[in-house]
N, C-alpha and C positions, 0 to 999 in steps of 0.2 A: 905076116902082114899085121898081126895084132901088136907086135912090138913097134912097128912103124906108126900105128894110130896112137899108141900110148905115148911115144916119144914126141910126135907132133903135138898132142894134147898138152903135155908137160911144158914144152917149149913155148907154145902159144900162150898158155896160162901165165908163164913167166913174163912174156912180152906184154900181156894185158895188165899185169900187176905193176909193172914198172911205170911210175907216174909220167904222164905226158899230156899233150893237149886234150885228148879225149877224156881222160880221168878228171882233169881240172874242169872241163866244161860241164860234165854231168854233175860232179859234186857241187859246183857253184850254182847251177840252175836248181838243183834239188833243194839246197839250203836256202836260197834266196827267193824261189817262187814256189813250186809245188812238185810233188812226186809225178803228177800227171805230165807237167811240163818236161820234167827230166825223162820220163819214159818216151816222149815223143823225140827227145834228143838221142835217147838210146836206139830207137828204131832207125833214125837217120844215120847214126854211127854204124850200125849193123849193115845197112844198105851200102855204105861205103866199103865195108869189109867184103861184101858180096862182089863189088867191083874189083877190089884188089885181089882177092882170092881167085876170082874167075880169070883175070889177066895173068896172074902168076902161074896158074895151072896151064895156061896157054903158052908160057915161055916168056914171062916179063923180063927175066934176066938177059935173054937173047935179044929181046926187043931193044932194051936199054943199051946194050952193047953195040948193036948195029945202027941205032938212032940216038947218037949222043945229044944232038940238039933237042930231041923230045924230052930226055932226061933233065936238061937244063931248063926247058920251059916248065916242067912239072915242079922243079925245085923253086925257081923264082916265083911262079904264080902261087905256089903254097906258101912260101915265105911272106909274100905280100898280103895274102889273106890273114895269116896268123898275126902279122904286124897290125893289120886293121882291127882284129879282135882284140889285141893288146890295148890299142888305143881306145876302143869303146869301154873296156873295163877300167882303164885309168880315168877316163872321163867320168864314169859312174862313181869311182872312188872320190873324185874331187867334189862331185855333186853331194855325195853322202857326207863328206866332211863339212860342207857348207850348210846342208839341210839334212840333219840326222832323221832317220825314219821315226815317225811317232809310234807306229804299231806295225805288227806284222802284216796286216792286211794291206798297208800302204805299199808293201813290196810285191805282193802276190797278184800280178797283173797277168791275165791270160795273153799268150802270144800266138795261139793257134799253131799254124804250120810253120812259123818261123823257128821255133826250137828244133823242129824236124830238119829244116833246111840247113840251119846252123850246125846240127850234129853231123849231117852229111858232109858238109863243106869242111868242117873241122877234121873229120877222118880222112878225106881224100887229099887234104893238104898236109896231113901229118907227116913230118920227116921220118918218124919211126916205121910208118906204113911203107914208104918208098924203100927204106933200107931193108926192112924185115922181108917184105914179100919179094924184093928184087934180088935178094941174096940168100939170107938164112932160110926162109921157107922154100925156096927154089931148090935148095940142096936136098931136101927130102923127096922131091917129086921128079925122079929120074925117068929115063926112057923104060925102065923095068917096071914102073908102076902102071898098072892097067886102067882102063876106063872106069871100071867099077870102083876100084880104090880111090881113084881121083875124085869121083862124085862122093864117096864117103868121107874123104878129107875135107872136101868143100863143105859139106853139111856140118862136119865136126867143127870146123873154124867158125862158121856162122852161129851155130848153137852156143858154142862156148863164149863167143864174144857177147851175144845177147844176154846170156845168164850172168856174166861177170858184171857188166854195166847195170843190169837191173838190180843186182845186190848193192852196187855203189849208190844207185838212185834211191833205193829204199832206206838204206842206212843214213844217207845225209838228208833225207826228208823227214827223219824222226824229230819229234818235238824238241828234244834236247839239243839236237844238232842246229835246228832252226833258230832256237833262242840264242844259242852261242854265236850264230851267224849275225843275228840282229845286233848283238853287243859289239861285234867286231867287223861289221860290214865293210866299212871303208878300208880296213886293212886287208881283209880277204880279197876284195875286188882289186885293191892295189897290187898285192902280190901276184895275183892270178894275171893281171895285166902285164906286169913286168916279165913273168914267165912266158906268156904268149909272144910278147915282143922278142924276148930271148930266143925262143924256138924259131921265130920268123927270120931274125937276123942271121942265126946260125945256119938255117936252111939256105938262104940266099948266098952267104959267103962260102959254103961248102959245095956249091954246085960243080 
């Protein structure tokens, strides 16, 4: 079973390190606002992983196979949310182009629970999560895996997710990263907006 845990840990780390909506969300929040706001987003993303990992351990791939309509709803709903996020970022980029930030404090506005909620929604609508937990992850959790091992894998996935995105939040909240963001704010938000919109369109068209 040790080999199973090591394999899942390695595969999941590769999935986390592959840039996607979660990564761009955390890095953008950390660079544009604060580490605290980014960590709230990380907690929201981790909660999303709790949902996906829990459903996967209960047989997500079987559910999606038997309920094709549910899979389509998840894909379209997730795609629409990512498109909305992309639109928000593009609007922010346009605003920054017209009204460049005078100083860093002008951009660091507390959002309370909004960062947590956005992090959660970004993860549960993430096309990578649907594909990964619905197929790749499910391959490692066969009928031969006992209850204890399933709980162990569940905790491993959650812990690894929280640690990785915490590192991302800390790195992008560093003063040098924040200063770099201030100089290129409109471009960063613009590129992030295009990527989010692209993720959303791809998710809807691939349903």
